[in-house]
C-alpha positions, 0 to 999 in steps of 0.5 A: 734498825732503820725505819722508813715512814711513808705516810701512815705506812712504816716499813722495816728494812731489816730481814726482808724475804724479798728486800727492796730493789737495791738488796733484791736476792734471786737466790733468797727467792729461789730458796723460798720455793719448792719443786713440784715437778720438772720446770715448776716450782711452788712458794713454800709459804703464803705471801707474807705481809713482809714480802708484800711490803717489799713489793710495794717499797719497790713500787715507790723506789720506781716512782710508780705512786699511782700503782702503789696506791692501787695495789695497797691491801684493803685493811678494812676487811678485818671489820667485816668480822663479828668479832672485835678486830678493830686493832687489825685494821691498823696493825696487821699489815703494817706492824713488825710483829705481823711481818711473817703472817699471810698478807690479806685483803688483796684482790685477784689483781693485786696478786697478778701484779705482785707476780709480775713485779717478781718476774720482771725483778727476778729475770733482770737480776744478774746472779740467778740460777735460771735464764728466764722464769715466770711467777704466776698463780698456780693452777688448780691441778698444780696447787693440789699437786703441791698439797698432796705430794702426788698422793691424790688420796690424801685428805689433808697434806699431813697424810692422815684423815685426822685433824688433831694429833694423838695429843689433841692438838690441831694439825692446822689453823681452822675453826675448831667446831664440835658436832653434837647430835640432838636426839629430840630434834634429831639433827646434828649441831655444830658448836665452837670448842672453847676447851683447853684443846682449842689453842688456835685463835680466830686469826692467821697463823705465821706462814711457817706454822705447823707441818709441811707437805711432803713437797715442803709447803706450809699452810696449804690446809687452813690458815688462809684460803689461797687464790689460784690462776682460775679467777674467783676460786680459793683452795684449802679453806682458812681459819674461819672454816671447820675441818671438813672445808680445809682439805686439799680438794676444798674450794670456794668462790670469792668476789672481793678481798677478805681477811681470810684469803691470801695467795702463794705463787708458782715459778715456771721455768721458761729457760734454763 
């Protein structure tokens, strides 16, 4: 295994989903997308730390130091949580143990820059399936279609309205809360479930966790809330959200990068 050290950033050059420029594979990119309708494909997973580091590596290989610096994730987002997440500031984005976890601390503009790089790189690669494509963030309607598989009645990607299976195991990465009714105050309260059935810790899960949607998309409910083309809106909820906020139609607003927001990419075929 060969490692390239650039300042404090260590990039492992084996098993890249999207390798550095010299080893870029259009076929590997194509396989990572699922078709949701004619001429439109969506990334089966959220963009991982490994994917995003490959993008940064490509910028360095092109001597685009300023652009590289501008697109680095904000790892300080981990300090905003009330729990002790300090190790994630240094290790979550850079350590190989988190290669296949979703990249976070990314701005809307960073996501667009990633899409532009992927578009340029794919369209300039000789061995590719499509003559010309556009990689971009999915619209709200496209995102929901990828999540529900064409069934608008689905609450969650797996089809049922339950967030646990019959073994009381979570079906996605969300903040497991118990609802309790206080007969004295006549109010509902929420408490964190710390019992044996709460096996998801308050951090992201690998991008290929749990069961995919009928279109083959992973983690569209929970894990990280995902940016869409409409700026300032994320879909699907995240690991910090309760069950009722990680549905397919769930959305919330954002203004800055956070530790629970990531993105996935849509591929629009412009020329076959």
